[in-house]
N, C-alpha and C positions, 0 to 999 in steps of 0.2 A: 291408209289413214282417211283419205277423202271418201272412200266407199262407206266407212262406218259413220262418218258425219252426215253424208247424204242420206243414208238409211235412217239415221236417227231423226233427221229433219222431216223425212216423209212420215215417220211414225208420230212425230210431234204434231204435224198437220192433221193426221188422222184423229189423234186425240182431241185436238181443238175442234174438229168438226163434230165429234160426238158430244163434246161439252156444249158447244154453241147450238146444236140442233135439239138436244134433249131438255135442257133447262127451261127455255121459254115454252116448250111444247107440253108442259105438265098439264095445262088445261085442255089441250087438244085443238085449240083454235089458232095457235101461233105457228104451226108447222110451215106453212107456205110463206108467211111473212118473214120468219127467221131465215129460211132458205134464201129468199130473195135478197135480204140484207147481206147475208154472207157472200153470195155470188156477186152482188153489186160492189161490195168492198174489195173483193178479190179482183174484179175487172178494173176498178179505179187504181188499185195498187199496181196492176200489170201495166196500165197505161202510163203511170208515172215512171215506173222503172224502165220500161222500154223506150220511152221518150228520152230519158236521161242517158241510156246506153247508146241511142242513135246519135245524140249530140256529142258524146265523148266516148269514142270507141276504145280508148285506153282503159276504161273502167271494166271491160269485159273480163279481165284477168282477176278481178277481185272476187273472192269466194262468197262474200256475203250475199251477192246477187243470186248465186246458185243456191244458197241455203234458203233464201226467201222464196225462190221459185219452187224448190222442193217442198216447202211448207204449204205453198198454194196448191201444188199438185196433191199433196196429202189431204188437204181440206176438201177438194173436189172429189177425190176418191172416197173419203169418209161419207160425204153426202150421198154418193151413189150407193154405197153399201147400206146406209140407213134406208134409202128408198127401196132397195130390194128386200130388206127385212120387213118393211111395212107392207110391201106388196104381196108377200107370201102368207 
């Protein structure tokens, strides 16, 4: 059951990355800015989550943190795939 949910959250992050990187980039000027905003948001969210997990180690068993982490991984993966598509 958890494998399916983790895989779904990875694909959801990949889908979010495609949406967030292509909609502002319609003019061709916002590619770098939208990528920087997505990565900054991702890092701020990571800092918040891992600070909370450091202070309260009993929260590590909650699966919502794993799902959020998988969505973040999917977003980063989606941005890498888009960068390779643009580079070829």
